[in-house]
C-alpha positions as CSV (number, residue, x, y, z in Angstrom):
1,M,49.5,36.4,59.6
2,L,48.6,32.9,60.7
3,Q,50.9,29.9,60.7
4,K,49.0,26.6,60.4
5,T,50.8,23.5,61.5
6,A,49.9,20.0,60.3
7,G,47.1,19.6,57.9
8,T,46.6,19.7,54.2
9,A,43.9,22.4,53.9
10,I,43.2,25.9,55.1
11,Y,39.9,27.9,55.1
12,W,39.3,31.6,55.7
13,H,35.9,32.1,57.3
14,S,34.5,35.6,57.0
15,R,31.5,37.2,55.3
16,L,30.4,38.2,51.9
17,N,29.8,41.8,52.7
18,P,28.6,44.8,50.7
19,V,31.0,47.2,52.5
20,G,34.1,44.9,52.4
21,G,37.4,45.9,50.9
22,I,39.6,43.9,48.5
23,S,42.2,41.6,50.0
24,N,45.2,39.7,48.7
25,V,45.7,36.2,50.1
26,L,49.3,35.1,50.3
27,L,50.0,31.4,51.0
28,D,53.5,30.6,51.9
29,G,54.7,33.9,50.5
30,A,53.0,33.6,47.1
31,L,49.8,35.4,45.9
32,A,47.1,32.7,46.1
33,D,44.0,34.9,45.4
34,T,42.5,38.4,45.4
35,I,39.1,38.6,47.2
36,D,36.4,41.3,46.9
37,P,33.7,40.2,49.4
38,S,31.3,42.9,48.0
39,V,31.0,41.3,44.5
40,G,27.4,40.4,43.8
41,F,25.9,43.0,46.1
42,T,24.0,45.9,44.5
43,N,23.9,48.3,47.4
44,I,25.5,48.8,50.8
45,N,22.3,48.2,52.8
46,Q,22.1,44.5,51.9
47,T,22.8,41.9,54.6
48,A,26.3,40.4,54.9
49,V,26.4,36.6,54.6
50,P,28.8,34.2,56.5
51,A,31.0,32.5,53.9
52,I,34.4,30.8,53.3
53,L,36.2,33.5,51.3
54,F,39.3,31.4,50.6
55,A,40.0,27.7,50.6
56,R,42.9,25.6,49.6
57,S,43.3,21.9,49.9
58,G,45.9,19.4,48.7
59,L,48.7,21.1,50.7
60,S,51.7,19.2,52.0
61,D,51.4,18.1,55.6
62,E,53.7,20.7,57.0
63,T,53.6,24.2,58.5
64,H,52.0,26.8,56.1
65,T,51.7,30.6,56.5
66,I,48.6,32.6,55.3
67,K,48.6,36.4,55.1
68,I,45.5,38.4,54.4
69,G,46.1,42.0,53.5
70,Y,43.9,44.9,52.5
71,V,44.7,46.3,49.0
72,G,41.9,48.5,48.1
73,I,38.3,49.7,48.1
74,G,35.6,47.0,47.3
75,S,33.2,47.3,44.4
76,L,30.7,49.2,46.5
77,G,33.2,51.5,48.3
78,G,33.9,49.3,51.3
79,S,37.3,49.6,53.0
80,Y,37.8,46.9,55.6
81,V,38.7,43.3,55.9
82,E,37.2,41.0,58.5
83,S,37.9,37.4,59.6
84,Y,36.0,35.1,61.8
85,Y,38.4,32.3,62.0
86,F,40.8,30.1,60.1
87,E,40.9,26.3,60.0
């Protein structure tokens, strides 16, 4: 869980990854998106690519909470979630 103070946007920096698992993104307690970072890959030996997996702008300028939670196996069988940073 991350609490972000002041600001009107949030970004989850991670990777598109053939062995990534599916995650739910909750923003202020509500489901904002479900992410499978392995979509588009055809085999697990392909190279992961840095990417912004979730972005939301137009938020009110107050404290917001984002939670990223693993919910299942990705399309190529991956089972983990990774994060580089949030901004």
